Every structure is written in structure tokens, then in C-alpha cells.
C-alpha positions as CSV (number, residue, x, y, z in Angstrom):
1,M,-0.5,4.9,-10.7
2,I,-1.5,5.6,-14.5
3,V,1.8,7.6,-15.4
4,R,2.5,4.5,-18.2
5,D,-0.8,4.8,-20.0
6,M,-0.5,9.1,-20.4
7,A,2.8,8.7,-21.4
8,R,1.8,6.6,-24.1
9,S,-1.2,8.6,-25.5
10,A,-0.5,10.1,-28.8
11,K,-2.7,12.8,-28.1
12,L,-0.7,13.8,-25.2
13,R,2.2,13.3,-27.0
14,L,1.0,16.0,-29.6
15,I,-0.3,18.5,-26.6
16,K,3.0,18.3,-25.4
17,R,4.9,19.3,-28.6
18,F,2.5,21.8,-29.3
19,P,1.3,23.4,-26.1
20,P,-1.9,25.7,-25.4
21,V,-0.9,28.8,-24.3
22,S,-1.8,28.6,-21.0
23,A,0.7,25.6,-20.6
24,K,3.6,27.8,-22.1
25,E,2.9,30.5,-19.4
26,L,3.5,28.0,-16.9
27,L,6.4,27.0,-18.6
28,R,8.4,30.9,-18.7
29,G,6.8,30.7,-14.9
30,D,8.7,27.7,-14.1
31,Q,12.2,29.2,-15.4
32,Q,11.9,31.9,-12.7
33,L,10.0,29.7,-9.7
34,E,12.6,31.0,-7.2
35,A,11.0,34.6,-7.9
36,R,7.4,33.6,-7.5
37,L,5.5,34.4,-4.4
38,D,5.2,31.4,-1.5
39,C,1.0,31.8,-0.9
40,G,2.0,30.0,2.4
41,P,0.4,26.7,3.7
42,V,-2.7,28.2,5.2
43,R,-3.8,29.5,1.9
44,A,-2.2,26.5,0.1
45,V,-4.7,24.2,2.1
46,E,-7.8,26.6,1.1
47,L,-6.6,26.4,-2.5
48,T,-5.7,22.8,-2.8
49,L,-9.0,21.5,-1.0
50,E,-11.5,23.9,-3.5
51,W,-9.4,22.3,-6.4
52,L,-10.4,18.8,-5.0
53,C,-14.2,20.0,-4.6
54,R,-13.8,21.0,-8.1
55,A,-12.7,17.8,-9.6
56,Q,-15.6,16.0,-7.9
57,D,-17.9,18.2,-9.9
58,M,-16.3,17.8,-13.0
59,S,-15.5,14.3,-13.3
60,P,-17.8,13.3,-16.2
61,G,-19.6,10.6,-14.7
62,R,-21.0,12.6,-12.0
63,D,-20.5,9.6,-9.9
64,G,-19.5,10.7,-6.9
65,G,-15.7,10.0,-7.5
66,V,-12.8,12.4,-8.0
67,S,-11.8,12.8,-11.8
68,G,-8.1,11.5,-11.8
69,F,-6.6,14.6,-13.7
70,Y,-7.0,17.8,-15.6
71,T,-4.8,17.9,-18.4
72,L,-4.3,21.3,-20.7
73,G,-5.9,20.0,-23.8
74,W,-7.6,17.5,-22.9
75,G,-9.6,17.7,-19.9
76,W,-10.8,16.5,-16.9
77,S,-10.6,12.6,-16.8
78,A,-13.0,10.1,-15.4
79,S,-13.0,9.3,-11.2
80,Y,-10.0,7.7,-10.1
81,P,-11.0,5.0,-7.5
82,E,-7.7,4.5,-5.8
83,T,-7.0,8.0,-5.2
84,T,-10.9,8.5,-4.5
85,G,-10.5,6.3,-1.7
86,Y,-7.6,8.2,0.1
87,I,-9.1,11.4,-0.8
88,V,-12.0,10.8,1.8
89,C,-9.6,11.0,4.2
90,S,-8.4,14.4,3.8
91,F,-12.3,15.6,3.0
92,I,-13.4,14.0,6.6
93,D,-10.0,15.5,8.3
94,Q,-10.6,18.8,7.0
95,G,-14.8,18.5,7.3
96,L,-14.1,18.1,11.3
97,K,-11.5,20.7,11.5
98,R,-13.5,23.4,9.8
99,C,-17.1,22.0,11.3
100,D,-17.7,21.8,7.2
101,D,-20.8,19.4,7.1
102,S,-20.1,19.7,3.1
103,L,-17.0,18.5,3.0
104,L,-18.5,15.7,5.2
105,D,-21.3,15.1,2.6
106,R,-18.8,15.0,-0.1
107,A,-16.1,11.8,1.9
108,R,-20.0,10.0,1.7
109,L,-20.3,10.9,-2.0
110,M,-17.2,9.1,-2.6
111,L,-17.4,6.7,-0.1
112,D,-21.2,5.5,-1.4
113,W,-19.3,5.2,-5.0
114,L,-16.7,3.3,-3.7
115,V,-19.0,1.0,-2.2
116,K,-21.2,0.7,-5.2
117,I,-17.8,-0.4,-7.7
118,Q,-16.4,-3.0,-5.5
119,F,-16.0,-6.4,-6.6
120,P,-17.4,-9.1,-5.0
121,E,-14.1,-10.5,-3.3
122,G,-13.5,-7.4,-1.9
123,G,-11.0,-6.0,-4.0
124,F,-11.0,-2.7,-6.3
125,Q,-9.8,-1.9,-9.8
126,S,-6.9,-0.3,-11.2
127,G,-7.2,3.0,-13.5
128,L,-9.8,5.2,-13.8
129,I,-13.5,4.1,-13.7
130,D,-13.9,3.7,-17.3
131,T,-10.9,1.0,-17.8
132,A,-11.3,-1.5,-20.0
133,R,-12.0,-5.0,-18.4
134,P,-10.7,-3.7,-15.4
135,V,-9.2,-6.0,-12.5
136,P,-8.9,-6.2,-8.3
137,V,-5.7,-5.2,-7.6
138,T,-3.1,-5.1,-4.5
139,F,-2.3,-1.5,-4.2
140,N,-5.6,0.5,-5.1
141,T,-7.5,-1.7,-3.0
142,G,-5.0,-0.9,0.0
143,Q,-5.7,3.2,-0.7
144,I,-9.7,2.6,-1.0
145,L,-9.2,0.7,2.3
146,L,-7.5,3.6,3.8
147,G,-11.0,5.8,3.0
148,L,-13.2,3.3,3.8
149,A,-11.8,2.9,7.2
150,R,-11.8,6.3,8.0
151,G,-15.5,6.5,7.0
152,T,-17.0,3.5,9.1
153,E,-14.6,5.4,12.1
154,V,-16.7,8.2,11.4
155,F,-19.9,7.6,10.0
156,G,-20.1,4.1,11.6
157,D,-21.4,0.6,10.2
158,R,-22.3,2.0,6.6
159,Y,-19.4,1.0,5.5
160,R,-17.8,-1.7,7.8
161,D,-19.0,-4.8,5.8
162,A,-17.0,-3.0,2.6
163,M,-13.8,-2.5,5.1
164,A,-13.8,-5.7,6.1
165,R,-14.3,-7.7,3.0
166,A,-11.4,-5.6,1.4
167,A,-9.4,-5.9,4.7
168,D,-9.6,-9.8,4.4
169,W,-8.9,-9.6,0.4
170,L,-5.3,-7.9,1.2
171,V,-4.6,-11.0,3.7
172,E,-5.8,-13.8,1.5
173,T,-4.0,-12.7,-1.5
174,Q,-0.7,-11.9,0.3
175,D,2.6,-14.3,0.3
176,A,3.8,-15.7,3.3
177,D,6.8,-13.5,3.8
178,G,4.2,-10.5,3.7
179,C,5.1,-9.6,0.1
180,W,1.9,-9.1,-2.1
181,R,2.4,-11.0,-5.8
182,R,-0.6,-12.7,-6.9
183,A,-2.9,-8.8,-8.1
184,P,-0.7,-6.6,-9.4
185,T,-2.0,-3.7,-11.2
186,P,-1.5,-3.8,-15.0
187,L,0.0,-0.4,-15.2
188,A,2.7,-0.7,-13.6
189,A,6.4,-2.8,-14.9
190,P,6.0,-6.5,-13.7
191,G,7.9,-7.3,-10.1
192,E,7.9,-7.1,-6.8
193,K,6.8,-3.4,-5.2
194,A,8.1,-2.3,-1.6
195,Y,6.3,1.0,-2.0
196,E,3.4,-1.3,-0.9
197,T,3.8,-0.6,2.3
198,H,1.2,1.8,1.9
199,V,-1.1,-0.8,1.4
200,S,-0.1,-2.1,4.4
201,W,-1.3,1.6,6.0
202,G,-4.9,0.4,5.4
203,L,-4.8,-2.4,7.1
204,F,-3.5,-0.6,10.1
205,E,-6.3,1.6,10.1
206,A,-9.0,-1.0,9.3
207,A,-7.1,-3.2,12.5
208,R,-7.0,-0.2,14.9
209,I,-10.8,0.9,14.1
210,S,-12.2,-3.4,14.0
211,G,-9.7,-4.6,16.7
212,R,-8.9,-7.2,14.0
213,R,-4.7,-7.9,15.0
214,S,-4.8,-10.2,12.3
215,W,-4.8,-7.6,9.4
216,G,-2.4,-5.3,11.4
217,E,-0.3,-8.4,11.5
218,A,-0.4,-8.3,7.9
219,G,0.7,-5.5,7.5
220,L,3.5,-5.5,9.9
221,R,4.8,-8.8,7.8
222,Q,4.9,-6.9,4.3
223,V,6.4,-3.6,6.2
224,R,9.2,-6.3,7.2
225,W,9.5,-7.4,4.4
226,A,9.8,-4.4,2.6
227,V,12.4,-3.2,4.9
228,G,14.2,-5.6,3.8
229,K,14.9,-4.0,0.6
230,L,16.8,-1.6,2.5
231,Q,20.5,-1.1,1.0
232,P,23.1,0.7,3.7
233,N,23.2,4.0,2.3
234,G,19.4,4.2,2.8
235,W,18.6,2.9,-0.6
236,M,15.3,1.0,-0.8
237,A,15.4,-1.4,-4.2
238,D,12.3,-2.6,-6.0
239,C,10.6,0.9,-5.5
240,C,9.2,2.3,-8.6
241,L,6.2,1.6,-11.3
242,S,8.4,1.4,-14.1
243,D,12.0,1.7,-13.5
244,P,13.6,0.4,-10.2
245,E,16.9,1.8,-11.1
246,A,15.8,5.3,-10.9
247,P,12.3,5.3,-8.6
248,L,9.8,8.5,-8.6
249,T,10.4,10.3,-5.3
250,H,6.4,9.4,-5.4
251,T,6.9,6.0,-5.0
252,L,9.6,6.5,-2.5
253,G,7.3,8.4,-0.6
254,Y,4.8,6.1,-0.7
255,A,7.0,3.4,1.0
256,L,8.3,5.9,2.8
257,K,4.8,6.9,4.5
258,G,4.0,2.9,5.1
259,I,6.9,2.8,7.6
260,V,6.2,5.6,9.4
261,E,2.7,4.0,9.7
262,A,4.0,0.8,10.6
263,Y,5.7,2.4,13.7
264,R,2.7,4.4,14.7
265,F,0.9,1.4,14.9
266,S,2.6,-1.0,16.4
267,N,5.5,1.9,18.6
268,D,8.1,-0.9,17.4
269,R,11.2,1.0,16.9
270,F,12.5,-1.1,14.4
271,F,10.5,0.7,11.8
272,L,11.2,4.1,13.1
273,E,14.7,3.2,12.4
274,A,14.1,2.0,9.3
275,A,12.1,5.0,8.3
276,V,14.7,6.9,9.6
277,R,17.8,5.3,7.0
278,L,15.4,5.5,4.1
279,A,14.7,9.6,4.6
280,D,18.3,10.3,5.5
281,G,18.9,9.3,2.1
282,L,16.3,11.5,0.7
283,A,17.2,14.7,2.7
284,T,20.5,14.7,1.1
285,C,18.6,15.2,-2.2
286,I,16.8,18.4,-1.2
287,G,18.2,21.7,-2.2
288,Q,18.5,24.6,-0.8
289,D,15.5,26.0,-2.5
290,G,13.3,22.9,-2.1
291,Y,14.0,21.3,-5.5
292,L,14.1,17.5,-5.4
293,A,14.5,15.3,-8.4
294,G,11.7,13.4,-9.3
295,R,13.3,10.8,-10.0
296,L,16.9,9.2,-8.0
297,R,19.5,6.5,-8.4
298,R,21.0,4.1,-5.8
299,D,23.6,6.4,-5.0
300,W,20.8,9.4,-4.3
301,S,22.4,11.3,-7.4
302,P,19.4,12.9,-9.5
303,A,18.2,10.9,-12.6
304,V,16.0,13.9,-14.5
305,D,16.2,17.4,-14.4
306,W,12.7,17.8,-13.0
307,A,10.7,17.2,-9.9
308,C,7.8,15.1,-9.2
309,V,5.7,17.8,-7.1
310,T,3.8,14.7,-5.3
311,G,6.8,13.1,-4.3
312,S,7.9,16.3,-2.5
313,S,4.6,16.4,-0.8
314,Q,4.9,13.2,0.4
315,I,7.9,13.4,1.9
316,A,7.4,16.5,3.4
317,W,5.0,15.1,5.6
318,S,6.7,12.3,6.6
319,L,10.4,14.3,6.9
320,M,7.7,16.6,9.4
321,F,6.9,13.7,11.6
322,L,10.2,12.2,11.9
323,G,11.2,15.5,13.0
324,K,8.9,15.4,15.7
325,N,9.6,11.8,16.9
326,A,13.0,10.8,15.8
327,E,15.3,13.4,16.7
328,R,16.1,14.7,13.6
329,A,15.4,18.6,13.9
330,G,16.6,19.4,10.2
331,Y,14.2,17.4,9.1
332,Q,11.3,20.1,9.6
333,V,13.3,22.7,8.1
334,L,13.9,20.8,4.7
335,A,10.2,19.4,5.1
336,R,9.0,23.1,4.9
337,K,11.6,23.7,2.0
338,L,10.2,21.1,0.3
339,N,6.7,22.6,0.8
340,Q,7.8,26.0,0.0
341,F,8.6,25.1,-3.3
342,V,5.3,23.3,-4.1
343,R,3.8,26.0,-2.7
344,R,5.2,28.7,-5.6
345,T,4.0,26.2,-8.1
346,I,0.5,26.6,-7.2
347,P,-1.4,29.1,-10.2
348,V,-3.5,31.4,-7.7
349,T,-5.1,33.5,-10.7
350,G,-5.9,32.2,-14.1
351,D,-7.9,29.3,-15.6
352,I,-10.5,28.0,-12.4
353,N,-9.6,24.4,-14.1
354,M,-5.7,25.1,-13.1
355,V,-6.2,27.5,-9.6
356,G,-5.4,25.6,-6.6
357,G,-4.1,22.5,-8.7
358,I,-1.3,20.8,-8.2
359,R,0.8,19.9,-11.7
360,G,2.7,16.5,-11.8
361,S,6.0,18.0,-12.9
362,C,8.0,21.0,-12.7
363,P,8.8,22.3,-14.9
364,F,5.2,21.5,-15.9
365,D,6.5,18.8,-19.1
366,G,8.2,16.7,-16.9
367,E,7.5,13.2,-17.5
368,Y,5.4,13.1,-14.7
369,V,1.8,13.9,-15.7
370,P,3.1,15.9,-18.3
371,L,0.9,18.9,-18.7
372,G,-1.1,17.7,-16.2
373,F,-2.8,18.1,-12.8
374,P,-3.1,14.7,-11.0
375,N,-5.6,14.4,-7.9
376,W,-3.4,12.6,-5.9
377,A,-0.7,15.9,-5.9
378,A,-3.6,18.2,-4.7
379,K,-4.1,15.6,-1.9
380,F,-0.7,14.9,-0.8
381,T,0.0,18.3,-1.1
382,L,-2.8,19.6,1.4
383,D,-2.1,17.0,4.2
384,A,1.5,18.2,3.9
385,N,0.8,21.7,4.5
386,Q,-2.0,21.3,7.5
387,F,0.7,19.2,9.1
388,E,3.0,22.3,8.7
389,I,0.1,24.3,10.4
390,D,-0.7,22.1,12.9
391,S,3.3,22.2,13.5
392,D,3.1,25.6,14.2
393,P,-0.3,27.1,15.2
394,E,0.4,30.5,14.5
395,N,0.1,29.9,10.9
396,G,-3.6,29.6,11.7
397,L,-6.5,27.4,10.7
398,G,-5.9,25.1,13.7
399,S,-8.4,22.7,15.2
400,R,-11.2,24.4,17.0
401,P,-14.5,23.6,18.4
402,C,-18.0,23.2,16.6
403,N,-20.8,24.9,17.7
């Protein structure tokens, strides 16, 4: 959620104008993307997981958090609290699936660091950990709450207090209509944000683990408010960091996932039907090769000529879920096309800092995290490909008992 600051960076503009050799090679490869090898979902999971481990190890502060991104010509950024929060969930899931204690230990390191940096009132900061004058914000707190809830579920009471304080702060700062307006991130344009359904997901997980119904009810209240932003053609208003008239698929993906999670939490078909309305619109934008423009207009036409790779992976996960639960068999096909497109972008050889990374944009110099590999893109790609594997156990790497 720090793209606006990156885009303003004079250093990054210089890098974009005179890209290093490795960037030029990737850009040339983007021109022939359809001819590139699809490494498959099993290998994609392995590659992205290894890259995320490297991102944790390479964070300059060595604080246990995960470096926010690797950018050509710039290197590894400081740790990013927001995304470290939900990366915790992926590491726990993979650690349990693989019977790999080292991944669980990594998740504990992330959680211990997050607990240390929590504000006394319960919120968490926006931006990288080295951001000047950090303030508690809604969105980042909700993402970290996901990790705290999963950590409490798996590791016990060690993270319960931090989870409760984060959830209580979100409830206390919520407006009566369900929207969060009091603690916006300074890194996004002002205004209401429908994609904060992804914050509500954190409250659902905390409520599920703790039994605190009030947390879940607060989350559902926000999602109902956000569903009110849906237009007849499935378009969702006020759903972008910076441009509500042409939102990123990243933030549309956040919104869709939050609505899906409201359905999973409540079993209320109101939310399932709302998710399908938004997904139906997104589905019309996916090409036969899996390309999805990174920004879309309210008539679902493309607003840019590059893909936001993060958004493609996020939307793939939700389409796979809806394909199984909303009688939309075609969604499964579209989700696999999205995953295949993303997999063809993954560097599988070369610079170790890039191997397994998921770029912000395709082509690589697109507007979203240009010439960079954000950690959240790797996390969502890992999750989408794991879902694809779990949907087809013959792919391998399914769950197996630990010895």
C-alpha cells in the first residue's frame, strides 16, 4: 500500500529511465510472455515461499519482519508491518502442511516483532517500519490482525492480548454505518475505501478464534456498507488507493476477498451473491491468455496497458472459491488462466534476489511498483497456487500427516 511514495521517488524515476541490465532482460521477456514456460503451481509455491524466506532474511533491520520489496537498482527495503501480518498466515499454513518447524519459527519471529511495534491503543502503523512519524491506521491494523489471530489459534495465548487490542481498536474507531473514516492511511488519497472489507476479514478471524461476536458483527457491518457501493453491473465504487475512477485490480481483489470472507464467516447468501456480482464484472476482463489490465473503468474496460500481477493472483483465489461455492464453473477456468499468466512472469534462474519474486507490474516497468518485487505479490501468488493444488490433489503437495 506504499505505491504512491515509490512513484514519487526521484531515484526510482531515474532507475526507470535507465534500467539496469537485469530489468532490460525482463522487459524483453515480457514482450514474448506467451512463449515463456509455465513452471506449474507446485513449483510456483516452492519458488515464492523461498523468495519470501529470503525477503525476511534480507530485511536491513534483521528485525524478524519481511522486507517490503526488492527493487532493481535500489535493493531490499525495510520490513513492512502490514504485509508481514498476513504473510504470517501463509507461513503457518505452509509450515503445518509441510510439517516444517522452520517455517513456523519464522512465523513466530514475525509475530514477536509485530507485538513489539503495536501502539498502546492497539493499532499498527502505515508504511515501512522506518517511516517517519508513524501513526496507527485502519487498513494495516486489519491485515496484522489476520496474523495475530492465526498465531493465537496455532501458538496459543502468547498473541491473544495483542489480537484483542487490535480488534478492539478497530471496533472503537468504526463509524455507526460500518465505514472506517477516523484512521486513514496517509499513503492513499483521502476518501472512503470499500476495499477495507479486507480489514473486516481480520475481525472475522479474531471473532472465530475468541468467540467475541461483537468483533464479527462489526466486520459484517462494514461489508454490508461496502456492498452498498456495488453498481448494477457489479462495479464497486470508492475502491482504490489513488484513483476511484480507475481502481487497481489489487484493491478490487481486496474488496472481493473481504466479501467472500463475510460469506464464509456468516453463511449469509447476501454476501455470496454480492461477491458473484463483483466477480462477474471482473470475469469479463480476463483474456484468453490470463491477462487482466491493472486498472479498470466503471464499464469494465481497461484503463492501462499493463497488468497488476498482485491483483491477478488475489482475484484468482476468489474466483476459485466462488467456482466451488457459487455454481460458477467457468470461474475455475478463469482462475487457472490468471495463475498461468502470473507463473510465466516468475524468474526461475538468475539473480537470487529475483528468483521466485513476483513483480508489481507486467510489463515490468508498469505503474504498479515499477521494476520491483513486492512481498505481498509473492504471498498472494503462493496462496492462489496452493488453492489450485488443493483443488486438484493430483498436482501434489497436498496435506500429509506429520511424523
